Backbone as a printed PyTorch tensor [residue, N CA C, xyz], in Angstrom:
tensor([[[-138.8490,  135.9810,   50.8830],
         [-139.1080,  135.1010,   52.0430],
         [-137.6960,  134.5640,   52.4730]],

        [[-136.7110,  134.5440,   51.6650],
         [-135.3450,  134.0230,   52.0100],
         [-134.9040,  134.5270,   53.3650]],

        [[-135.1750,  135.8120,   53.7250],
         [-134.7160,  136.3540,   54.9440],
         [-135.5250,  135.6810,   56.1420]],

        [[-136.5830,  135.0620,   55.9020],
         [-137.4720,  134.3980,   56.8870],
         [-136.8700,  132.9580,   57.2450]],

        [[-136.2630,  132.3770,   56.2670],
         [-135.7760,  130.9940,   56.4260],
         [-134.2730,  130.9030,   56.1470]],

        [[-133.5730,  131.1130,   57.2250],
         [-132.1430,  131.3260,   57.0750],
         [-131.3620,  129.9700,   57.2920]],

        [[-131.9910,  128.8560,   57.2940],
         [-131.2260,  127.5980,   57.5210],
         [-130.8510,  127.3830,   58.8900]],

        [[-129.6160,  127.0260,   59.2520],
         [-129.2300,  126.5610,   60.5280],
         [-128.4900,  127.6640,   61.2790]],

        [[-128.9240,  128.9440,   61.0760],
         [-128.4240,  129.9920,   61.7030],
         [-128.6330,  129.9390,   63.2820]],

        [[-127.6930,  130.1600,   64.1110],
         [-127.8690,  130.2190,   65.5490],
         [-128.9280,  131.1360,   65.8720]],

        [[-129.7720,  130.7180,   66.9020],
         [-130.8350,  131.6140,   67.4370],
         [-130.4480,  132.9450,   67.9910]],

        [[-129.2200,  132.9420,   68.5400],
         [-128.7170,  134.2620,   69.1630],
         [-128.2820,  135.1670,   68.2090]],

        [[-128.1090,  134.7380,   66.8750],
         [-127.6810,  135.6320,   65.8460],
         [-128.9030,  136.2220,   65.2070]],

        [[-130.0940,  135.8930,   65.3020],
         [-131.2550,  136.4770,   64.7410],
         [-131.5880,  137.7450,   65.3830]],

        [[-131.6540,  138.7610,   64.6420],
         [-132.0450,  140.0810,   65.0630],
         [-133.5600,  140.2890,   64.9910]],

        [[-134.0540,  141.1990,   65.8460],
         [-135.5300,  141.4380,   65.8070],
         [-136.0080,  141.8010,   64.3410]],

        [[-135.2700,  142.4980,   63.6690],
         [-135.7290,  142.8380,   62.1860],
         [-135.7690,  141.6980,   61.3660]],

        [[-135.0630,  140.5960,   61.7600],
         [-135.1090,  139.3230,   60.9470],
         [-136.2610,  138.4460,   61.2700]],

        [[-136.9480,  138.6920,   62.4320],
         [-138.0800,  137.8220,   62.7990],
         [-139.2370,  138.0160,   61.7280]],

        [[-139.8340,  136.8710,   61.4030],
         [-140.8630,  136.9420,   60.3660],
         [-142.2690,  136.5570,   61.0010]],

        [[-143.1910,  136.9910,   60.3760],
         [-144.5900,  136.8020,   60.8750],
         [-145.5300,  136.6840,   59.7600]],

        [[-146.7410,  136.4510,   60.2080],
         [-147.9970,  136.4210,   59.3110],
         [-148.9710,  137.3350,   59.9290]],

        [[-149.5620,  138.2850,   59.1490],
         [-150.5680,  139.0850,   59.5470],
         [-151.7100,  139.2200,   58.6900]],

        [[-152.9140,  139.4610,   59.3020],
         [-154.1960,  139.7450,   58.5740],
         [-154.5290,  141.1030,   58.7840]],

        [[-154.6290,  141.9710,   57.7620],
         [-154.9760,  143.3410,   57.8120],
         [-156.2380,  143.6870,   57.1970]],

        [[-157.2090,  144.1110,   58.0560],
         [-158.5730,  144.4120,   57.5990],
         [-158.4790,  145.9270,   57.0420]],

        [[-158.9320,  146.0870,   55.8330],
         [-158.9410,  147.4410,   55.1910],
         [-160.1770,  148.1740,   55.5310]],

        [[-160.0070,  149.1390,   56.4670],
         [-161.1970,  150.0290,   56.7850],
         [-161.7550,  150.8280,   55.5880]],

        [[-163.0250,  151.1240,   55.7000],
         [-163.6510,  151.8820,   54.6020],
         [-163.0940,  153.2500,   54.2730]],

        [[-162.2740,  153.8800,   55.1800],
         [-161.6510,  155.1550,   54.9330],
         [-160.2060,  155.0710,   54.5640]],

        [[-159.6790,  153.8560,   54.3210],
         [-158.1950,  153.6400,   54.0610],
         [-157.8650,  154.4190,   52.7750]],

        [[-156.6680,  154.9920,   52.8300],
         [-156.1370,  155.7480,   51.6410],
         [-155.6870,  154.6580,   50.6460]],

        [[-155.5140,  153.3180,   51.0950],
         [-155.0260,  152.2510,   50.1300],
         [-156.1780,  151.7980,   49.1700]],

        [[-157.4390,  152.1810,   49.3960],
         [-158.5680,  151.7230,   48.6000],
         [-158.2990,  152.3130,   47.1720]],

        [[-158.4380,  151.4540,   46.2240],
         [-158.3920,  151.7860,   44.7830],
         [-156.8960,  151.6220,   44.3050]],

        [[-155.9610,  151.5330,   45.1820],
         [-154.5890,  151.2220,   44.7460],
         [-154.2900,  149.6510,   44.6180]],

        [[-153.3310,  149.3420,   43.8750],
         [-153.0700,  147.9510,   43.7150],
         [-152.2090,  147.5000,   44.8910]],

        [[-152.1860,  146.2560,   45.0930],
         [-151.3880,  145.6270,   46.1270],
         [-149.9580,  146.1730,   45.9230]],

        [[-149.4330,  146.1610,   44.7500],
         [-147.9820,  146.5200,   44.5400],
         [-147.7910,  148.0200,   44.9120]],

        [[-148.7490,  148.8030,   44.8880],
         [-148.7060,  150.2230,   45.2400],
         [-148.8770,  150.5310,   46.7350]],

        [[-149.2100,  149.3980,   47.4450],
         [-149.5430,  149.5930,   48.8930],
         [-148.3260,  149.4000,   49.8550]],

        [[-147.1600,  149.2350,   49.3050],
         [-145.9350,  149.1460,   50.0850],
         [-145.6220,  147.6990,   50.5650]],

        [[-145.4330,  146.8360,   49.4920],
         [-145.2160,  145.4040,   49.7180],
         [-143.8190,  145.0680,   49.8420]],

        [[-142.9080,  145.9840,   49.9410],
         [-141.4170,  145.7320,   49.9440],
         [-141.0920,  144.7030,   51.0270]],

        [[-140.6660,  143.5830,   50.6790],
         [-140.2730,  142.5860,   51.6040],
         [-141.3830,  141.6950,   52.0350]],

        [[-142.6060,  142.0060,   51.6240],
         [-143.8030,  141.2290,   52.0730],
         [-144.2990,  140.2930,   50.9410]],

        [[-144.9140,  139.1910,   51.3760],
         [-145.6420,  138.3450,   50.4410],
         [-147.0850,  138.2430,   50.7320]],

        [[-147.8700,  138.6900,   49.9220],
         [-149.3660,  138.4790,   50.2160],
         [-149.7400,  137.1510,   49.7560]],

        [[-150.1800,  136.3440,   50.8770],
         [-150.4530,  134.8900,   50.7010],
         [-151.9830,  134.7340,   50.2670]],

        [[-152.8300,  135.7120,   50.6850],
         [-154.2540,  135.6010,   50.3890],
         [-154.8570,  136.8880,   50.4010]],

        [[-156.0290,  137.0430,   49.8300],
         [-156.8680,  138.2420,   49.9840],
         [-158.1860,  137.7750,   50.1990]],

        [[-158.8820,  138.2400,   51.2880],
         [-160.2180,  137.7500,   51.5630],
         [-161.1180,  138.9390,   51.2340]],

        [[-162.1100,  138.6190,   50.3030],
         [-162.9680,  139.6790,   49.8190],
         [-164.3930,  139.1280,   49.8520]],

        [[-165.3500,  139.7170,   50.4710],
         [-166.6230,  139.3370,   50.5690],
         [-166.7860,  137.8630,   50.9880]],

        [[-165.9690,  137.4240,   51.9620],
         [-165.9490,  136.0690,   52.4810],
         [-165.3530,  135.0960,   51.7090]],

        [[-164.8150,  135.5280,   50.4810],
         [-164.2280,  134.5030,   49.6150],
         [-162.6740,  134.7030,   49.7000]],

        [[-161.9330,  133.5770,   49.9860],
         [-160.5140,  133.5630,   50.0000],
         [-159.9830,  133.4040,   48.6390]],

        [[-159.0480,  134.4220,   48.2440],
         [-158.3830,  134.4360,   46.9540],
         [-156.9000,  134.1390,   47.2070]],

        [[-156.3910,  132.9560,   47.0800],
         [-154.8920,  132.7340,   47.3830],
         [-154.0650,  133.3560,   46.3550]],

        [[-152.8660,  133.7870,   46.8690],
         [-151.8720,  134.4310,   46.0320],
         [-152.3830,  135.3840,   44.9820]],

        [[-152.9480,  136.5270,   45.3680],
         [-153.5400,  137.5620,   44.4700],
         [-152.3350,  138.1210,   43.5950]],

        [[-152.6250,  138.6270,   42.4870],
         [-151.6650,  139.2580,   41.6840],
         [-151.2480,  140.6790,   42.3060]],

        [[-150.0590,  141.2270,   42.0280],
         [-149.7670,  142.4590,   42.5220],
         [-150.5480,  143.5430,   42.0310]],

        [[-151.2760,  143.3090,   40.8450],
         [-152.0760,  144.3560,   40.2410],
         [-153.5340,  144.3530,   40.8510]],

        [[-153.7990,  143.4610,   41.7540],
         [-155.1740,  143.4280,   42.3210],
         [-155.4700,  144.7390,   43.1540]],

        [[-156.5340,  145.3830,   42.9130],
         [-156.9830,  146.5990,   43.5670],
         [-157.4800,  146.3180,   44.8580]],

        [[-157.1120,  147.0830,   45.8060],
         [-157.5910,  147.0290,   47.2460],
         [-158.9190,  147.6660,   47.3240]],

        [[-159.9170,  146.9280,   47.9580],
         [-161.2700,  147.3980,   48.2070],
         [-161.5210,  147.5300,   49.6910]],

        [[-162.5370,  148.4120,   50.0660],
         [-162.8370,  148.4850,   51.5130],
         [-163.3280,  147.1530,   52.0300]],

        [[-162.9810,  146.8240,   53.2610],
         [-163.3430,  145.5730,   53.8670],
         [-162.6220,  144.3090,   53.4260]],

        [[-161.6340,  144.5240,   52.5040],
         [-160.8150,  143.3140,   52.1600],
         [-159.9930,  143.0370,   53.3560]],

        [[-159.4910,  141.7580,   53.4300],
         [-158.5500,  141.4150,   54.4170],
         [-157.2940,  140.9340,   53.7310]],

        [[-156.2070,  141.6150,   53.9290],
         [-154.9780,  141.1970,   53.2590],
         [-154.1370,  140.3150,   54.2130]],

        [[-153.8040,  139.1480,   53.7540],
         [-153.0260,  138.1390,   54.5610],
         [-151.6540,  138.2090,   53.9980]],

        [[-150.7010,  138.5300,   54.7950],
         [-149.3260,  138.7710,   54.3750],
         [-148.2560,  138.1240,   55.2330]],

        [[-147.1990,  137.7520,   54.7130],
         [-146.1400,  137.1420,   55.4500],
         [-144.7850,  137.8550,   55.1400]],

        [[-143.8860,  137.9270,   55.9680],
         [-142.5620,  138.5790,   55.8970],
         [-141.9050,  139.0310,   57.1910]],

        [[-140.8860,  139.6950,   56.9750],
         [-140.2520,  140.2990,   58.1690],
         [-141.1450,  141.2740,   59.0110]],

        [[-141.2630,  141.2380,   60.3170],
         [-142.1260,  142.1080,   60.9990],
         [-142.1210,  143.5570,   60.7840]],

        [[-140.8860,  144.0880,   60.5670],
         [-140.6860,  145.4820,   60.2360],
         [-141.5050,  145.8410,   58.8510]],

        [[-141.4270,  144.9270,   57.8460],
         [-142.0570,  145.1020,   56.5210],
         [-143.6260,  144.9870,   56.7640]],

        [[-143.9990,  144.0810,   57.6130],
         [-145.4900,  143.9100,   57.9110],
         [-145.9920,  145.0920,   58.5020]],

        [[-145.2400,  145.7250,   59.3950],
         [-145.7740,  146.9430,   60.1220],
         [-145.8870,  148.0420,   59.1700]],

        [[-144.9010,  148.1790,   58.1420],
         [-144.9530,  149.2830,   57.1720],
         [-146.2820,  149.0700,   56.2720]],

        [[-146.5550,  147.8140,   55.8730],
         [-147.6910,  147.6000,   55.0520],
         [-148.9160,  147.9760,   55.8620]],

        [[-148.9890,  147.5460,   57.1610],
         [-150.1630,  147.8560,   57.9650],
         [-150.3630,  149.3540,   58.1710]],

        [[-149.2480,  150.0600,   58.3320],
         [-149.3780,  151.4970,   58.4070],
         [-149.8960,  152.1360,   57.1080]],

        [[-149.4360,  151.6070,   55.9330],
         [-149.8950,  152.0910,   54.6070],
         [-151.4070,  151.8100,   54.4670]],

        [[-151.8620,  150.6170,   54.9580],
         [-153.3430,  150.3340,   54.7760],
         [-154.2170,  151.0990,   55.7270]],

        [[-153.6780,  151.1250,   57.0100],
         [-154.5260,  151.6410,   58.0980],
         [-154.4360,  153.1260,   58.2290]],

        [[-153.3540,  153.6940,   57.6950],
         [-153.0560,  155.1400,   57.7610],
         [-152.5030,  155.5270,   59.0440]]])
């Protein structure tokens, strides 16, 4: 997350790749990520802040948590990394 909070850096020095965000990614039932752990799903540069499963919010799930159909992965990080995670989950 260090790349998301750079201190007093001038706004015009921030590149698009440095912009951070928060995303909720719903896992479809046909996702290739199902059965894989969060760490296997392409988390490079991304922090999973919560996992919502069966309506229950699980804050800060471990990297070994297996992804199930209909999970919602809540992640933060650089937008480029979030898009890679989303592609890995959604296919």
